[in-house]
N, CA, C and O atoms as a Tripos MOL2 file, in Angstrom:
@<TRIPOS>MOLECULE
protein
  240   239    60     0     0
PROTEIN
NO_CHARGES

@<TRIPOS>ATOM
      1 N          87.6750  124.7580  104.9280 N.3       1 UNK1
      2 CA         86.7330  124.5320  105.9850 C.3       1 UNK1
      3 C          87.4390  124.8250  107.3160 C.2       1 UNK1
      4 O          88.5560  124.3640  107.5490 O.2       1 UNK1
      5 N          86.7820  125.5830  108.1690 N.am      2 UNK2
      6 CA         87.3820  125.9050  109.4620 C.3       2 UNK2
      7 C          87.2940  124.7120  110.4070 C.2       2 UNK2
      8 O          86.5640  123.7540  110.1520 O.2       2 UNK2
      9 N          88.0410  124.7830  111.4930 N.am      3 UNK3
     10 CA         88.0070  123.7080  112.4900 C.3       3 UNK3
     11 C          86.5940  123.5440  113.0540 C.2       3 UNK3
     12 O          86.1410  122.4200  113.2700 O.2       3 UNK3
     13 N          85.9060  124.6430  113.2900 N.am      4 UNK4
     14 CA         84.5340  124.5690  113.8010 C.3       4 UNK4
     15 C          83.6090  123.9010  112.7870 C.2       4 UNK4
     16 O          82.7270  123.1290  113.1620 O.2       4 UNK4
     17 N          83.8090  124.1960  111.5100 N.am      5 UNK5
     18 CA         82.9980  123.5620  110.4600 C.3       5 UNK5
     19 C          83.2540  122.0510  110.4190 C.2       5 UNK5
     20 O          82.3220  121.2650  110.2510 O.2       5 UNK5
     21 N          84.5010  121.6580  110.5690 N.am      6 UNK6
     22 CA         84.8620  120.2360  110.5700 C.3       6 UNK6
     23 C          84.1220  119.5210  111.7030 C.2       6 UNK6
     24 O          83.5360  118.4580  111.4980 O.2       6 UNK6
     25 N          84.1550  120.1090  112.8880 N.am      7 UNK7
     26 CA         83.4990  119.5010  114.0490 C.3       7 UNK7
     27 C          81.9950  119.4160  113.8310 C.2       7 UNK7
     28 O          81.3850  118.3870  114.1230 O.2       7 UNK7
     29 N          81.3940  120.4820  113.3240 N.am      8 UNK8
     30 CA         79.9480  120.4620  113.0590 C.3       8 UNK8
     31 C          79.5900  119.3840  112.0460 C.2       8 UNK8
     32 O          78.6180  118.6520  112.2310 O.2       8 UNK8
     33 N          80.3660  119.2860  110.9880 N.am      9 UNK9
     34 CA         80.0920  118.2940  109.9590 C.3       9 UNK9
     35 C          80.2840  116.8870  110.5110 C.2       9 UNK9
     36 O          79.4840  115.9960  110.2260 O.2       9 UNK9
     37 N          81.3380  116.6770  111.2980 N.am     10 UNK10
     38 CA         81.6050  115.3650  111.8900 C.3      10 UNK10
     39 C          80.4630  114.9600  112.8210 C.2      10 UNK10
     40 O          80.0350  113.8050  112.8100 O.2      10 UNK10
     41 N          79.9720  115.8920  113.6170 N.am     11 UNK11
     42 CA         78.8470  115.5870  114.5150 C.3      11 UNK11
     43 C          77.5930  115.2170  113.7340 C.2      11 UNK11
     44 O          76.8920  114.2670  114.0830 O.2      11 UNK11
     45 N          77.3160  115.9680  112.6840 N.am     12 UNK12
     46 CA         76.1360  115.6770  111.8640 C.3      12 UNK12
     47 C          76.2640  114.3050  111.2060 C.2      12 UNK12
     48 O          75.2990  113.5420  111.1660 O.2      12 UNK12
     49 N          77.4370  113.9940  110.7000 N.am     13 UNK13
     50 CA         77.6680  112.7000  110.0670 C.3      13 UNK13
     51 C          77.5210  111.5710  111.0880 C.2      13 UNK13
     52 O          76.9560  110.5210  110.7840 O.2      13 UNK13
     53 N          78.0320  111.7950  112.3010 N.am     14 UNK14
     54 CA         77.9250  110.7840  113.3450 C.3      14 UNK14
     55 C          76.4700  110.5840  113.7750 C.2      14 UNK14
     56 O          76.0390  109.4560  114.0130 O.2      14 UNK14
     57 N          75.7160  111.6810  113.8730 N.am     15 UNK15
     58 CA         74.2910  111.5540  114.2070 C.3      15 UNK15
     59 C          73.5400  110.7790  113.1260 C.2      15 UNK15
     60 O          72.6540  109.9790  113.4280 O.2      15 UNK15
     61 N          73.8960  111.0190  111.8840 N.am     16 UNK16
     62 CA         73.1980  110.3810  110.7750 C.3      16 UNK16
     63 C          73.5930  108.9120  110.5910 C.2      16 UNK16
     64 O          72.7540  108.0880  110.2270 O.2      16 UNK16
     65 N          74.8690  108.5780  110.8410 N.am     17 UNK17
     66 CA         75.3670  107.2450  110.5250 C.3      17 UNK17
     67 C          75.8460  106.4370  111.7300 C.2      17 UNK17
     68 O          76.1810  105.2600  111.5910 O.2      17 UNK17
     69 N          75.8810  107.0530  112.8990 N.am     18 UNK18
     70 CA         76.3310  106.3330  114.0870 C.3      18 UNK18
     71 C          77.7490  105.8140  113.9290 C.2      18 UNK18
     72 O          78.6240  106.5050  113.4060 O.2      18 UNK18
     73 N          77.9640  104.5840  114.3900 N.am     19 UNK19
     74 CA         79.3170  104.0120  114.3410 C.3      19 UNK19
     75 C          79.8380  103.8320  112.9250 C.2      19 UNK19
     76 O          81.0370  103.6250  112.7390 O.2      19 UNK19
     77 N          78.9950  103.9040  111.9490 N.am     20 UNK20
     78 CA         79.3960  103.7630  110.5430 C.3      20 UNK20
     79 C          79.9750  105.0750  109.9780 C.2      20 UNK20
     80 O          80.5350  105.0790  108.8820 O.2      20 UNK20
     81 N          79.8430  106.1660  110.7100 N.am     21 UNK21
     82 CA         80.2680  107.4810  110.2130 C.3      21 UNK21
     83 C          81.7530  107.5420  109.8680 C.2      21 UNK21
     84 O          82.1330  108.1270  108.8540 O.2      21 UNK21
     85 N          82.5860  106.9460  110.7010 N.am     22 UNK22
     86 CA         84.0270  106.9840  110.4370 C.3      22 UNK22
     87 C          84.3480  106.2450  109.1380 C.2      22 UNK22
     88 O          85.1850  106.7000  108.3580 O.2      22 UNK22
     89 N          83.6960  105.1240  108.9050 N.am     23 UNK23
     90 CA         83.8990  104.3780  107.6610 C.3      23 UNK23
     91 C          83.4000  105.1730  106.4600 C.2      23 UNK23
     92 O          84.0110  105.1360  105.3920 O.2      23 UNK23
     93 N          82.2990  105.8860  106.6300 N.am     24 UNK24
     94 CA         81.7790  106.7330  105.5460 C.3      24 UNK24
     95 C          82.7950  107.8160  105.1850 C.2      24 UNK24
     96 O          83.0470  108.0760  104.0080 O.2      24 UNK24
     97 N          83.3690  108.4390  106.2010 N.am     25 UNK25
     98 CA         84.3770  109.4820  105.9570 C.3      25 UNK25
     99 C          85.6100  108.8850  105.2830 C.2      25 UNK25
    100 O          86.1860  109.5020  104.3880 O.2      25 UNK25
    101 N          86.0170  107.6880  105.7070 N.am     26 UNK26
    102 CA         87.1810  107.0270  105.0960 C.3      26 UNK26
    103 C          86.9190  106.7390  103.6180 C.2      26 UNK26
    104 O          87.8090  106.8930  102.7810 O.2      26 UNK26
    105 N          85.7100  106.3270  103.3110 N.am     27 UNK27
    106 CA         85.3440  106.0820  101.9090 C.3      27 UNK27
    107 C          85.4540  107.3600  101.0910 C.2      27 UNK27
    108 O          85.9420  107.3410   99.9610 O.2      27 UNK27
    109 N          85.0010  108.4700  101.6640 N.am     28 UNK28
    110 CA         85.1010  109.7560  100.9540 C.3      28 UNK28
    111 C          86.5620  110.1530  100.7340 C.2      28 UNK28
    112 O          86.9030  110.7320   99.7030 O.2      28 UNK28
    113 N          87.4240  109.8380  101.7070 N.am     29 UNK29
    114 CA         88.8650  110.1090  101.5350 C.3      29 UNK29
    115 C          89.3630  109.3510  100.3110 C.2      29 UNK29
    116 O          90.0550  109.9210   99.4670 O.2      29 UNK29
    117 N          89.0170  108.0710  100.2100 N.am     30 UNK30
    118 CA         89.4670  107.2600   99.0710 C.3      30 UNK30
    119 C          88.9340  107.8010   97.7450 C.2      30 UNK30
    120 O          89.6770  107.8930   96.7680 O.2      30 UNK30
    121 N          87.6660  108.1530   97.7090 N.am     31 UNK31
    122 CA         87.0570  108.6670   96.4800 C.3      31 UNK31
    123 C          87.7650  109.9410   96.0370 C.2      31 UNK31
    124 O          88.1340  110.0770   94.8710 O.2      31 UNK31
    125 N          87.9530  110.8670   96.9630 N.am     32 UNK32
    126 CA         88.5890  112.1470   96.6130 C.3      32 UNK32
    127 C          90.0550  111.9590   96.2410 C.2      32 UNK32
    128 O          90.5530  112.6230   95.3320 O.2      32 UNK32
    129 N          90.7480  111.0630   96.9350 N.am     33 UNK33
    130 CA         92.1480  110.7910   96.6110 C.3      33 UNK33
    131 C          92.2620  110.1920   95.2180 C.2      33 UNK33
    132 O          93.0980  110.6120   94.4180 O.2      33 UNK33
    133 N          91.4160  109.2090   94.9360 N.am     34 UNK34
    134 CA         91.4340  108.5720   93.6140 C.3      34 UNK34
    135 C          91.1180  109.5620   92.5010 C.2      34 UNK34
    136 O          91.6180  109.4270   91.3840 O.2      34 UNK34
    137 N          90.2920  110.5530   92.8030 N.am     35 UNK35
    138 CA         89.9240  111.5670   91.8140 C.3      35 UNK35
    139 C          90.9820  112.6660   91.7020 C.2      35 UNK35
    140 O          90.8800  113.5390   90.8400 O.2      35 UNK35
    141 N          91.9890  112.6270   92.5650 N.am     36 UNK36
    142 CA         93.0470  113.6350   92.5210 C.3      36 UNK36
    143 C          92.6880  114.9260   93.2370 C.2      36 UNK36
    144 O          93.3610  115.9420   93.0660 O.2      36 UNK36
    145 N          91.6390  114.8910   94.0320 N.am     37 UNK37
    146 CA         91.1910  116.0810   94.7660 C.3      37 UNK37
    147 C          91.8410  116.1000   96.1480 C.2      37 UNK37
    148 O          91.2250  115.7090   97.1390 O.2      37 UNK37
    149 N          93.0800  116.5530   96.2020 N.am     38 UNK38
    150 CA         93.8460  116.4660   97.4460 C.3      38 UNK38
    151 C          93.2680  117.3340   98.5590 C.2      38 UNK38
    152 O          93.2670  116.9190   99.7180 O.2      38 UNK38
    153 N          92.7860  118.5110   98.2380 N.am     39 UNK39
    154 CA         92.2300  119.3920   99.2710 C.3      39 UNK39
    155 C          90.9660  118.7790   99.8730 C.2      39 UNK39
    156 O          90.7800  118.8000  101.0890 O.2      39 UNK39
    157 N          90.1100  118.2390   99.0280 N.am     40 UNK40
    158 CA         88.8820  117.6160   99.5200 C.3      40 UNK40
    159 C          89.2050  116.3650  100.3340 C.2      40 UNK40
    160 O          88.5720  116.1100  101.3590 O.2      40 UNK40
    161 N          90.1850  115.5890   99.8840 N.am     41 UNK41
    162 CA         90.5990  114.3990  100.6230 C.3      41 UNK41
    163 C          91.1010  114.7820  102.0150 C.2      41 UNK41
    164 O          90.7920  114.1060  102.9970 O.2      41 UNK41
    165 N          91.8700  115.8560  102.0970 N.am     42 UNK42
    166 CA         92.3730  116.3000  103.4020 C.3      42 UNK42
    167 C          91.2330  116.7590  104.3030 C.2      42 UNK42
    168 O          91.2680  116.5090  105.5080 O.2      42 UNK42
    169 N          90.2370  117.4170  103.7530 N.am     43 UNK43
    170 CA         89.0650  117.8120  104.5470 C.3      43 UNK43
    171 C          88.3860  116.5740  105.1230 C.2      43 UNK43
    172 O          88.0240  116.5600  106.2990 O.2      43 UNK43
    173 N          88.2110  115.5390  104.3110 N.am     44 UNK44
    174 CA         87.5810  114.3030  104.7880 C.3      44 UNK44
    175 C          88.4490  113.5900  105.8110 C.2      44 UNK44
    176 O          87.9220  112.9460  106.7170 O.2      44 UNK44
    177 N          89.7740  113.6910  105.6860 N.am     45 UNK45
    178 CA         90.6650  113.1200  106.7140 C.3      45 UNK45
    179 C          90.4440  113.8230  108.0540 C.2      45 UNK45
    180 O          90.3990  113.1830  109.1040 O.2      45 UNK45
    181 N          90.3090  115.1300  108.0010 N.am     46 UNK46
    182 CA         90.0690  115.9060  109.2220 C.3      46 UNK46
    183 C          88.7220  115.5410  109.8310 C.2      46 UNK46
    184 O          88.5990  115.4180  111.0500 O.2      46 UNK46
    185 N          87.7120  115.3670  108.9840 N.am     47 UNK47
    186 CA         86.3920  114.9670  109.4730 C.3      47 UNK47
    187 C          86.4880  113.5850  110.1190 C.2      47 UNK47
    188 O          85.9250  113.3620  111.1910 O.2      47 UNK47
    189 N          87.1930  112.6670  109.4770 N.am     48 UNK48
    190 CA         87.3450  111.3110  110.0230 C.3      48 UNK48
    191 C          88.0440  111.3350  111.3770 C.2      48 UNK48
    192 O          87.6210  110.6490  112.3070 O.2      48 UNK48
    193 N          89.1130  112.1230  111.4920 N.am     49 UNK49
    194 CA         89.8160  112.2350  112.7780 C.3      49 UNK49
    195 C          88.8910  112.7840  113.8550 C.2      49 UNK49
    196 O          88.9200  112.3210  114.9950 O.2      49 UNK49
    197 N          88.0800  113.7580  113.5020 N.am     50 UNK50
    198 CA         87.1460  114.3470  114.4590 C.3      50 UNK50
    199 C          86.1230  113.3080  114.9330 C.2      50 UNK50
    200 O          85.8100  113.2370  116.1220 O.2      50 UNK50
    201 N          85.6140  112.5190  114.0170 N.am     51 UNK51
    202 CA         84.6770  111.4520  114.3750 C.3      51 UNK51
    203 C          85.3660  110.4470  115.2920 C.2      51 UNK51
    204 O          84.7960  110.0180  116.2960 O.2      51 UNK51
    205 N          86.5820  110.0800  114.9440 N.am     52 UNK52
    206 CA         87.3420  109.1230  115.7540 C.3      52 UNK52
    207 C          87.5090  109.6390  117.1850 C.2      52 UNK52
    208 O          87.3570  108.8800  118.1430 O.2      52 UNK52
    209 N          87.8170  110.9100  117.3260 N.am     53 UNK53
    210 CA         87.9890  111.5080  118.6470 C.3      53 UNK53
    211 C          86.6640  111.5410  119.4070 C.2      53 UNK53
    212 O          86.6460  111.3270  120.6190 O.2      53 UNK53
    213 N          85.5660  111.8030  118.7180 N.am     54 UNK54
    214 CA         84.2580  111.8260  119.3660 C.3      54 UNK54
    215 C          83.8970  110.4600  119.9230 C.2      54 UNK54
    216 O          83.3220  110.3530  121.0060 O.2      54 UNK54
    217 N          84.2350  109.4220  119.1810 N.am     55 UNK55
    218 CA         83.8760  108.0640  119.5880 C.3      55 UNK55
    219 C          84.6310  107.6360  120.8340 C.2      55 UNK55
    220 O          84.1370  106.8170  121.6090 O.2      55 UNK55
    221 N          85.8230  108.1820  121.0310 N.am     56 UNK56
    222 CA         86.6120  107.8540  122.2130 C.3      56 UNK56
    223 C          87.1850  106.4470  122.1490 C.2      56 UNK56
    224 O          87.0810  105.7630  121.1320 O.2      56 UNK56
    225 N          87.7940  106.0270  123.2590 N.am     57 UNK57
    226 CA         88.4030  104.6940  123.2890 C.3      57 UNK57
    227 C          87.3480  103.6040  123.1670 C.2      57 UNK57
    228 O          86.2580  103.6960  123.7310 O.2      57 UNK57
    229 N          87.6950  102.5970  122.4340 N.am     58 UNK58
    230 CA         86.7730  101.4740  122.2140 C.3      58 UNK58
    231 C          87.0850  100.3510  123.1960 C.2      58 UNK58
    232 O          88.2500  100.0550  123.4610 O.2      58 UNK58
    233 N          86.0570   99.7380  123.7230 N.am     59 UNK59
    234 CA         86.2460   98.5990  124.6240 C.3      59 UNK59
    235 C          86.6840   97.3850  123.7960 C.2      59 UNK59
    236 O          86.2360   97.2010  122.6640 O.2      59 UNK59
    237 N          87.5450   96.5800  124.3610 N.am     60 UNK60
    238 CA         87.9920   95.3790  123.6500 C.3      60 UNK60
    239 C          87.3820   94.1420  124.2410 C.2      60 UNK60
    240 O          87.6460   93.0370  123.7690 O.2      60 UNK60
@<TRIPOS>BOND
     1     1     2 1
     2     2     3 1
     3     3     4 2
     4     3     5 am
     5     5     6 1
     6     6     7 1
     7     7     8 2
     8     7     9 am
     9     9    10 1
    10    10    11 1
    11    11    12 2
    12    11    13 am
    13    13    14 1
    14    14    15 1
    15    15    16 2
    16    15    17 am
    17    17    18 1
    18    18    19 1
    19    19    20 2
    20    19    21 am
    21    21    22 1
    22    22    23 1
    23    23    24 2
    24    23    25 am
    25    25    26 1
    26    26    27 1
    27    27    28 2
    28    27    29 am
    29    29    30 1
    30    30    31 1
    31    31    32 2
    32    31    33 am
    33    33    34 1
    34    34    35 1
    35    35    36 2
    36    35    37 am
    37    37    38 1
    38    38    39 1
    39    39    40 2
    40    39    41 am
    41    41    42 1
    42    42    43 1
    43    43    44 2
    44    43    45 am
    45    45    46 1
    46    46    47 1
    47    47    48 2
    48    47    49 am
    49    49    50 1
    50    50    51 1
    51    51    52 2
    52    51    53 am
    53    53    54 1
    54    54    55 1
    55    55    56 2
    56    55    57 am
    57    57    58 1
    58    58    59 1
    59    59    60 2
    60    59    61 am
    61    61    62 1
    62    62    63 1
    63    63    64 2
    64    63    65 am
    65    65    66 1
    66    66    67 1
    67    67    68 2
    68    67    69 am
    69    69    70 1
    70    70    71 1
    71    71    72 2
    72    71    73 am
    73    73    74 1
    74    74    75 1
    75    75    76 2
    76    75    77 am
    77    77    78 1
    78    78    79 1
    79    79    80 2
    80    79    81 am
    81    81    82 1
    82    82    83 1
    83    83    84 2
    84    83    85 am
    85    85    86 1
    86    86    87 1
    87    87    88 2
    88    87    89 am
    89    89    90 1
    90    90    91 1
    91    91    92 2
    92    91    93 am
    93    93    94 1
    94    94    95 1
    95    95    96 2
    96    95    97 am
    97    97    98 1
    98    98    99 1
    99    99   100 2
   100    99   101 am
   101   101   102 1
   102   102   103 1
   103   103   104 2
   104   103   105 am
   105   105   106 1
   106   106   107 1
   107   107   108 2
   108   107   109 am
   109   109   110 1
   110   110   111 1
   111   111   112 2
   112   111   113 am
   113   113   114 1
   114   114   115 1
   115   115   116 2
   116   115   117 am
   117   117   118 1
   118   118   119 1
   119   119   120 2
   120   119   121 am
   121   121   122 1
   122   122   123 1
   123   123   124 2
   124   123   125 am
   125   125   126 1
   126   126   127 1
   127   127   128 2
   128   127   129 am
   129   129   130 1
   130   130   131 1
   131   131   132 2
   132   131   133 am
   133   133   134 1
   134   134   135 1
   135   135   136 2
   136   135   137 am
   137   137   138 1
   138   138   139 1
   139   139   140 2
   140   139   141 am
   141   141   142 1
   142   142   143 1
   143   143   144 2
   144   143   145 am
   145   145   146 1
   146   146   147 1
   147   147   148 2
   148   147   149 am
   149   149   150 1
   150   150   151 1
   151   151   152 2
   152   151   153 am
   153   153   154 1
   154   154   155 1
   155   155   156 2
   156   155   157 am
   157   157   158 1
   158   158   159 1
   159   159   160 2
   160   159   161 am
   161   161   162 1
   162   162   163 1
   163   163   164 2
   164   163   165 am
   165   165   166 1
   166   166   167 1
   167   167   168 2
   168   167   169 am
   169   169   170 1
   170   170   171 1
   171   171   172 2
   172   171   173 am
   173   173   174 1
   174   174   175 1
   175   175   176 2
   176   175   177 am
   177   177   178 1
   178   178   179 1
   179   179   180 2
   180   179   181 am
   181   181   182 1
   182   182   183 1
   183   183   184 2
   184   183   185 am
   185   185   186 1
   186   186   187 1
   187   187   188 2
   188   187   189 am
   189   189   190 1
   190   190   191 1
   191   191   192 2
   192   191   193 am
   193   193   194 1
   194   194   195 1
   195   195   196 2
   196   195   197 am
   197   197   198 1
   198   198   199 1
   199   199   200 2
   200   199   201 am
   201   201   202 1
   202   202   203 1
   203   203   204 2
   204   203   205 am
   205   205   206 1
   206   206   207 1
   207   207   208 2
   208   207   209 am
   209   209   210 1
   210   210   211 1
   211   211   212 2
   212   211   213 am
   213   213   214 1
   214   214   215 1
   215   215   216 2
   216   215   217 am
   217   217   218 1
   218   218   219 1
   219   219   220 2
   220   219   221 am
   221   221   222 1
   222   222   223 1
   223   223   224 2
   224   223   225 am
   225   225   226 1
   226   226   227 1
   227   227   228 2
   228   227   229 am
   229   229   230 1
   230   230   231 1
   231   231   232 2
   232   231   233 am
   233   233   234 1
   234   234   235 1
   235   235   236 2
   236   235   237 am
   237   237   238 1
   238   238   239 1
   239   239   240 2
@<TRIPOS>SUBSTRUCTURE
     1 UNK1         2 RESIDUE 1 A UNK
     2 UNK2         6 RESIDUE 1 A UNK
     3 UNK3        10 RESIDUE 1 A UNK
     4 UNK4        14 RESIDUE 1 A UNK
     5 UNK5        18 RESIDUE 1 A UNK
     6 UNK6        22 RESIDUE 1 A UNK
     7 UNK7        26 RESIDUE 1 A UNK
     8 UNK8        30 RESIDUE 1 A UNK
     9 UNK9        34 RESIDUE 1 A UNK
    10 UNK10       38 RESIDUE 1 A UNK
    11 UNK11       42 RESIDUE 1 A UNK
    12 UNK12       46 RESIDUE 1 A UNK
    13 UNK13       50 RESIDUE 1 A UNK
    14 UNK14       54 RESIDUE 1 A UNK
    15 UNK15       58 RESIDUE 1 A UNK
    16 UNK16       62 RESIDUE 1 A UNK
    17 UNK17       66 RESIDUE 1 A UNK
    18 UNK18       70 RESIDUE 1 A UNK
    19 UNK19       74 RESIDUE 1 A UNK
    20 UNK20       78 RESIDUE 1 A UNK
    21 UNK21       82 RESIDUE 1 A UNK
    22 UNK22       86 RESIDUE 1 A UNK
    23 UNK23       90 RESIDUE 1 A UNK
    24 UNK24       94 RESIDUE 1 A UNK
    25 UNK25       98 RESIDUE 1 A UNK
    26 UNK26      102 RESIDUE 1 A UNK
    27 UNK27      106 RESIDUE 1 A UNK
    28 UNK28      110 RESIDUE 1 A UNK
    29 UNK29      114 RESIDUE 1 A UNK
    30 UNK30      118 RESIDUE 1 A UNK
    31 UNK31      122 RESIDUE 1 A UNK
    32 UNK32      126 RESIDUE 1 A UNK
    33 UNK33      130 RESIDUE 1 A UNK
    34 UNK34      134 RESIDUE 1 A UNK
    35 UNK35      138 RESIDUE 1 A UNK
    36 UNK36      142 RESIDUE 1 A UNK
    37 UNK37      146 RESIDUE 1 A UNK
    38 UNK38      150 RESIDUE 1 A UNK
    39 UNK39      154 RESIDUE 1 A UNK
    40 UNK40      158 RESIDUE 1 A UNK
    41 UNK41      162 RESIDUE 1 A UNK
    42 UNK42      166 RESIDUE 1 A UNK
    43 UNK43      170 RESIDUE 1 A UNK
    44 UNK44      174 RESIDUE 1 A UNK
    45 UNK45      178 RESIDUE 1 A UNK
    46 UNK46      182 RESIDUE 1 A UNK
    47 UNK47      186 RESIDUE 1 A UNK
    48 UNK48      190 RESIDUE 1 A UNK
    49 UNK49      194 RESIDUE 1 A UNK
    50 UNK50      198 RESIDUE 1 A UNK
    51 UNK51      202 RESIDUE 1 A UNK
    52 UNK52      206 RESIDUE 1 A UNK
    53 UNK53      210 RESIDUE 1 A UNK
    54 UNK54      214 RESIDUE 1 A UNK
    55 UNK55      218 RESIDUE 1 A UNK
    56 UNK56      222 RESIDUE 1 A UNK
    57 UNK57      226 RESIDUE 1 A UNK
    58 UNK58      230 RESIDUE 1 A UNK
    59 UNK59      234 RESIDUE 1 A UNK
    60 UNK60      238 RESIDUE 1 A UNK
């Protein structure tokens, strides 16, 4: 998946799930890792990082 594809997918996931999107991506990382799908897990890590960056700093 290209960097542009990662960003597009992260935006779509964020639109669909809002603040829950990062947790959804993290769950997919765990599922793919547990299944031994390292390439897919890395794609989901990239998507999660992109979502995290989109959300920006969180107020405490």
